[in-house]
Every structure is written in structure tokens, then in C-alpha cells.
C-alpha positions in Angstrom: 13.0 43.0 22.8 14.3 39.0 21.7 16.5 38.4 19.2 15.7 35.8 16.5 18.9 34.3 14.8 18.3 32.2 11.3 21.0 30.4 10.0 20.9 29.5 6.2 20.8 26.2 4.7 23.6 24.9 2.8 21.4 24.0 0.0 24.5 22.9 -2.5 25.9 20.6 0.4 22.3 19.0 0.7 22.5 18.4 -3.1 26.0 16.7 -3.0 24.6 14.5 -0.2 21.7 13.1 -2.0 23.8 12.7 -5.4 26.4 10.7 -3.5 23.5 8.7 -1.9 22.1 8.1 -5.1 25.4 7.1 -6.6 26.1 4.7 -3.7 22.6 3.2 -4.5 23.1 3.0 -8.0 26.5 1.1 -7.6 24.9 -1.3 -5.1 22.3 -2.1 -7.7 25.2 -2.8 -10.3 27.3 -4.7 -8.5 24.3 -7.1 -7.0 22.9 -7.3 -10.9 26.3 -8.3 -12.0 26.8 -10.9 -9.2 24.0 -12.5 -9.9 23.7 -12.1 -13.9 27.3 -13.0 -14.5 27.2 -16.6 -14.4 24.3 -16.3 -17.2 26.7 -14.1 -19.1 29.4 -16.5 -18.8 27.3 -19.2 -20.3 27.2 -17.1 -23.5 30.8 -16.3 -23.4 32.3 -19.6 -22.4 29.9 -22.2 -22.4 27.0 -22.2 -25.0 29.0 -23.4 -28.2 30.5 -26.3 -25.7 27.1 -27.5 -24.4 25.5 -26.8 -28.4 28.5 -29.5 -29.5 28.1 -31.9 -26.7 25.9 -34.8 -27.2 23.7 -34.3 -24.0 20.2 -36.5 -24.0 18.7 -33.3 -22.9 20.8 -30.4 -24.1 20.6 -26.7 -23.4 19.0 -24.9 -26.2 21.6 -23.8 -28.8 19.5 -20.5 -29.4 18.3 -19.3 -26.0 18.9 -20.0 -22.3 15.9 -18.4 -20.8 12.5 -19.9 -21.9 9.5 -19.5 -20.2 10.0 -22.9 -17.8 13.6 -22.4 -17.3 12.9 -18.6 -16.4 10.8 -20.2 -13.7 13.4 -22.4 -12.6 16.3 -19.7 -12.5 14.0 -17.6 -10.6 13.3 -20.3 -8.1 17.2 -21.3 -7.7 17.9 -17.4 -7.0 15.5 -17.6 -4.3 17.0 -20.9 -2.6 20.5 -19.1 -3.1 19.5 -16.2 -1.3 17.7 -18.3 1.3 21.2 -19.0 2.7 21.1 -23.0 2.0 24.1 -24.7 2.6 25.2 -26.3 -0.5 28.4 -27.6 0.9 26.1 -30.0 2.5 25.4 -32.5 -0.8 21.8 -33.3 0.8 20.5 -29.9 -0.3 21.3 -30.5 -3.9 18.3 -32.6 -4.3 15.7 -31.1 -2.0 13.3 -33.5 -0.5 15.3 -36.6 -1.8 15.4 -39.3 1.2 17.4 -42.5 0.0 17.2 -45.5 1.8 20.7 -45.9 3.7 23.0 -48.7 3.9 26.6 -48.8 5.4 29.1 -48.7 2.8 31.6 -51.3 2.2 34.5 -48.5 2.2 34.6 -45.3 3.8 36.1 -43.7 0.6 38.0 -44.0 -2.7 39.8 -42.4 -5.3 38.6 -40.7 -8.7 40.5 -39.8 -11.6 39.6 -38.2 -15.0 42.6 -37.9 -17.2 41.2 -35.4 -19.5 40.5 -32.6 -16.9 43.9 -33.7 -15.2 42.2 -34.8 -12.0 44.1 -37.2 -10.3 43.2 -39.5 -7.2 40.5 -37.1 -6.2 39.2 -38.1 -2.5 35.5 -39.6 -2.8 34.0 -40.0 1.0 31.0 -42.3 1.4 30.5 -41.6 4.9 29.5 -37.8 4.9 28.2 -34.9 2.6 30.7 -32.2 2.9 31.4 -31.5 -1.0 33.6 -28.5 0.5 36.1 -30.7 1.3 36.1 -34.0 -0.9 33.7 -35.5 -3.5 30.7 -37.2 -2.2 29.3 -40.6 -3.0 25.6 -39.9 -2.1 24.6 -42.1 0.7 21.6 -44.9 -0.4 23.8 -45.3 -3.9 26.2 -48.0 -5.1 30.0 -47.8 -4.5 32.6 -48.8 -7.1 32.9 -51.0 -8.5 29.7 -53.0 -7.0 26.8 -53.3 -9.7 24.5 -50.3 -9.4 24.6 -46.7 -9.7 27.5 -44.8 -7.7 26.6 -41.1 -7.9 29.4 -38.8 -7.3 28.8 -35.0 -6.3 31.2 -32.3 -6.5 31.5 -28.4 -6.5 31.5 -26.1 -9.8 32.3 -22.8 -10.2 33.1 -20.2 -13.5 35.3 -22.2 -15.7 38.0 -19.7 -15.7 38.7 -20.4 -11.7 39.0 -24.3 -12.6 41.6 -25.9 -10.2 41.6 -29.9 -10.3 43.2 -29.6 -6.8 40.6 -27.7 -5.3 37.4 -29.4 -4.2 35.1 -26.1 -4.4 36.2 -26.0 -8.3 36.9 -29.3 -9.0 34.0 -30.0 -11.4 34.1 -26.6 -12.9 34.8 -28.1 -16.4 32.9 -31.3 -16.1 31.0 -30.2 -19.1 33.6 -30.5 -21.5 33.6 -34.0 -21.2 32.4 -36.3 -24.2 31.0 -39.9 -24.9 33.9 -42.3 -24.5 36.4 -40.3 -22.3 37.5 -42.2 -19.7 37.2 -42.2 -15.4 39.2 -44.0 -13.1 38.0 -45.4 -9.8 40.7 -46.6 -7.5 39.1 -48.8 -5.1 40.7 -51.4 -2.6 43.8 -51.0 -4.6 42.8 -51.7 -7.9 41.7 -49.5 -10.7 38.4 -49.7 -12.6 38.0 -47.8 -15.8 34.6 -46.2 -16.6 33.5 -44.8 -19.9 30.8 -42.0 -20.1 28.1 -43.1 -21.9 25.6 -39.9 -21.7 25.5 -36.3 -20.3 22.2 -34.5 -19.5 21.0 -31.4 -17.5 18.0 -31.9 -14.9 16.1 -29.8 -12.4 16.8 -30.0 -8.6 13.4 -31.8 -8.2 14.5 -34.4 -10.8 15.7 -37.6 -8.5 16.1 -39.7 -12.0 20.0 -39.6 -12.1 20.0 -41.1 -8.5 17.8 -44.3 -10.0 19.7 -47.4 -9.1 20.1 -49.9 -12.0 21.9 -53.5 -11.4 22.3 -54.9 -14.8 26.1 -53.3 -14.7 28.3 -51.0 -12.5 27.9 -47.2 -13.0 29.1 -44.2 -11.9 27.1 -40.9 -12.1 28.8 -37.4 -11.6 26.7 -34.6 -10.8 27.4 -30.9 -10.3 25.7 -27.6 -10.4 25.2 -26.0 -14.0 25.7 -23.7 -15.7 28.9 -23.3 -13.5 29.0 -20.8 -11.1 24.8 -20.9 -10.5 23.0 -23.6 -8.3 20.2 -23.3 -11.3 20.2 -26.8 -12.5 22.2 -30.1 -12.3 24.6 -31.4 -15.0 24.9 -35.4 -15.2 27.6 -37.5 -16.8 26.9 -41.0 -16.5 29.6 -43.7 -17.2 29.5 -47.4 -17.3 32.5 -49.5 -16.3 34.5 -51.3 -18.8 33.7 -54.9 -19.3 37.3 -56.9 -19.4 
């Protein structure tokens, strides 16, 4: 007669495995949620009052950052971020924008913002790598010529700001105010620009890149709120008349 052997399942061990698996899933979810929500939380902690007190042409609302249109915009930005888009390439900051390209007069110049302790930051006119330096966007003017010189730079959470790191260099750009100075050094000569306006636009709004030839303008652009790729902060300055 054949003998059969039965092994008793260790139910307690199974329960421990399932509990551990559930804990790992929960922790993964919490980490993911924190990663994507912290920049928005940091807006309330660090930036809300600053933005509200700044004279923005189009300010971020004082009472809420998540209106229905802005929520749609945030979802679109999150989708773009998850797609793996390379944002060290400045061409991806304003998708579908194709300016008319002309050869720049100079390959680079430097930019200083005394208020932010940014000194002689390198601005390239011939490539789009904002991970290595600031970018004077192709098809826009180059200081001090008349027109609108558009400069792109990275930002991150303000607490990580380092004026010497091009991955964080514009993290506190939002703290500038009207009449603050920006100094450009080109062809061994200094040119002083004064901030005339600050505003926020969607990534599909190309108006900050528009050329205007009545004077020499300098437009600084970075992602905002810092630490996100949600919208674009625009700081526009005008060359001081001597």
C-alpha cells in the first residue's frame, strides 16, 4: 500500500511575506507621491509669499495654485516629465517652437546678477545644453544689439541654489524685482540691463521669444515653480540708456 505524506503549509510565514510585500508597495507609493508633490508643497512653503509680493504681470494666484486650468497644465507637465524628455536641451522647453536661425555675431558672452550673487555666468549662443551653461536661444538677438535676447537657465528647489552650478543657477530667479540689475559682458564691455517685468507662461506660449527692435531687451527664462517643469518664469529687462 502506497504511503502519502502531507507537508503543512506555514501560514504564518505566508502572512509575513504578504505583509512585507504590502509594506514595500506602500512605501514605494509614498516615495513616488512625495517625489512628484514636493515641488508643489515647496511652492507653498518657500515661494507663495514671494510670488504674491512680486509685481508679476501675470502672477501666480495668492490663494491657490491648482485652479482647473492649472491642474490640466500640471498633469500635462507631469506626463511630459514621465516621458523622459531631455530638459538639458533648451529646444524642449518650448515644444514645437521653430525660430528662424541666423549665425550669431559672437559664440558666447557672460551674465551677472548681483542680487543673486551670480558672477560672469557663461552664456552660449551656439548650442542648447543648459546643463553646462546658460543658453542664448537660437533665432533671438544677442546683447547688446537691438531686439530680444532670450536666455534659458536651469532651476531647482530654492534650498539647493548654487550660483556656480548651471543646474541650479536660476533657482532663485523669482526673487528678482523691477529695477534690479543684470550685467552682460560682451566684446570686453559691460552693459547694464534693468528688470522691467516678470510673468509666468505655459510651455506652449511663445510670446516671451518675440522680437521687438525699439531697444535692446534681455529675457531670462526658467521652469517654475522651481523644481518642476510645469510653467515658465519670464524675467524681462531693458538696456539702460547712457
